[in-house]
C-alpha angles and dihedrals in degrees: 000000000000115000120208113249118218117229095244124041092216090063094049094068089045089052094044100046102030112128090224121079115256132177127182122217134181126229091277089053093251111152110246102174144343135196126238093257090058091048091049092046095051098033092235134125126231091245090054096056111027116103093018132107113259092240090049090058095039106029113196119250107261090218092054104034092152089076091059090050091051090054093049091047090055092053089050092052091052092051091048102042098030090220131105119277123202131204101195093193127007126170106222117158115205130202119258127190110244130173088257090050138269114333135175113258119205109247136169120201140189107213134188122188116201123189117227108214127207128218090282093053094251124133110261099170143352124238114206120201112195131191123187106224097167094119093050092051090048092049090054092048092049097046108030094153103039111119093181098057104029112042094107092041093054093049096036138079097285094061092048091045093051090049092050090047092052092048090049091051091049091050092050091047088051091052092045093049096042111128092236141015117310135184140161119218118200125212134344091303089062097233118188108244100159131016133165129222093258089060091051090049090050095051097034088230135118132184091049098144113111095014129105125246089244091056095046102036108026092156093069095058093080089048093063100248098118088050087051091054090048090053093051092047094048098040097040085222122129122236127213119199124194124197091343116177117231129180110213127185097225094150132042110281095350133103117212120209111232131177119206141180110209148161125218106199118184115225106227119200126214091266091056096253123130114241098180149322128269111211122194129165152130133257103235098171095118091047090048092051091044091049091045090050090045090050091047090048091047091049089047091047091049089050090049089049091048091047092047089046090051090048091049091046090047090046090047090048090049090046091051090046091049091047090049091048091047091047090049091048091048090047092050089044090053091046088047093053091047091045092047091051092048091047091049092052089042090054091053091053091045088050091056094043095045094044093051091047091053093047090047092050091053089059097046108065102146108040102087095182092054092044090052090052091047091051090052089051090050090051089053090050090052092049090048089050090054090051089051088049090054090050089051090049089057089048088052091242102112119120112263135184103201121195137160110289133183103220095200094054091044093054092045090054088050094052095104091047092049093047092050093047096047098039133227094291093072122070115209118209120191117199114183130182117233114252093025112188120238121244133214111239146127102270098211094051091042090057090050091051093051092047092046093051093045092049091050089051091050091051090050090054093048090235096304130090143047128303114200119198118193126188118192140160112243133184113200121201123203092272094050094042094053107180091353127090112274118228144084118333140170109230119214111193126185115189118189132183096222135122094289128219131286116228089252093054092044090053094053100033096109097044115114115257092011112132138159093201116107133232095027092287091147135042094222091235099101101092093031089058089047090051093049094047094049092047091047088051091056096255137102139222133219131191117208130178114235121232091226092048133275132061134290114213112197119191121184117201119187114249115256112224093189106082097163096110112021109177119185095185134085118287120237123238125292112290111207117229116247120238117244116276092248092060097067137060139185112287114180093183129038124309124268102237130189103202115194120191129147095207103086096204093049090042093055094042095050091044089055092048092051092046091049088053089060102261131128107242131194116188129217132177100202144020091255091056090046093053091049093050092046088056091050103040142031118248136180097203137026107206108185138168114237096226105066127153112258107354110035125231090254092054090047091051092051093050093046092048089058095047098035107029093170096052117110111234129200123184120199118202140162090227136040120288119199102212094190092053090049091050094247104114095160100053129101124227132204128189123233132265094047126171133221093266091055092050091047094050092047094050093041088053092053092047092050091054093054113114132210100271095105131247118343115250 
């Protein structure tokens, strides 16, 4: 075994034969040598202890581990300060070999650690001087009130040592039981002198005593904390940190994010100097994360609330828009029904007036003045009939002859007409999507709609500007369609650069007789006729103000899937359908006609006209009267008005078709009647008001189609 050699031989004999117990340790606290007094005091041999760590030779009592920590802290202070450090009293049981085995024996020691410095002034070894004061401590405990045996003890070193020991224990208990992390840093180098377990848990470090902050926590230097300690030490001013972020290397190769609240309080001595810094604080990382998550959740929740609010506002806006559109549609529907009813009654009156004027003119052949006045009255009747026709168009009851139409080709063919109508000051631009679908519409009325909309746009631009026409295929789902029918449409858009529309004008734009033009320059039926035609064609129209000024007119026409006969030109007049061959017979004289009309004046007038044309006419005022007469007499033709009291003219025609399949049937109406839709493919229709020539041509046509089978019935 190698024995440590002291630097000077004169000290070796002093070390070997000194009556006090000495042991020599290196910087790692490995025992290098011990004198005989130390070996006798501890009951160990030199071979048992040399080359071993001091706590390997003298393991601390597990039940009193704080004593072992006190001893290690004292060694650390010596290495740091390079000056002796004394533990006046330390309870440190040691193991003793007993017959029953090794046991811990209660011992109290007074220990002084002295650093041995080399030529450079650095610590090369530590010399420990140990005194066993167990008996003295026991004597004080056994005789605490004895003045005869303890006066020197009470005033001597043992009393002071015990007091210091008790204060040290209290201080360590205070540190250990502190609610947060605590440490005391000595001097300007910020050397750890005291730390509690919470501080070690925070930093992930142990064995801090006697080392500088820089040595133990190098990662915080770049984060400004050592500079902060320097500032507190130099300024003598405390510092309070709230929710400060620290990155600590608590695991190998990883930096943990920690948030702390802390106080750095300088310890000021009586002379005003700062001896150290007391640091106390709380680890608030979990609270920070929880608050951050709560804030994130609150922000998310606020965003969800805002989004839901926007959705509700949007939904509410859409609901209000849909309700407004529905209200507008219902209002226009009600106006349409009223207008249609008025036009129907108006047609009946025009029929009477016109018919009587024509009959009267046939009897007055020589009086030119009277004839001229009659002709003027007939012209007024015709103009009134056209007005009634426009009212019926708004009510979607005008006669139509729909067919497949290519809108793009139709507008291109109308280019000269549009240019001439709008004038040279307005440039027309047509933009058409490739593969544009055809639509099903009455070509003549469709041309009128396009011309009407273009003329309105030209008026809004006061004859100067640009009119853009766009044609696109559009497929509307249920959401986009709103209260309209979803499906495939062709969208016709006209964008003008005019004065635009106020909300009040936009709301009333489709009402009959409403106009913004001054001095009675318009009838107010233009857009109402457009509205009625588009609705009757299965489409719809919207008016929208443009952000850049002007109005956007959007017309949706349903897509036509039948492309077998696309015709982009005007349609001819209505061609009545011919009755089946088996429904007619040879009639050498006039026809036997059952004429049914509830208006007595019109009934008498039309009966006279038919009789004057050479036909045999029987009059009836209702469907019930007509059925009774059909059961009593034979007729060639049933000529009935559609609007009868009780059973309508359509219902009468259906019933008669079943009971008299060979009877010719004509229905007169002030609005269009789709015979195929009503299940009456073989009937003829005529629009009111009709004149004598129309009645003659219709009846002559029926008489010409009669075969050779003999009288009907």
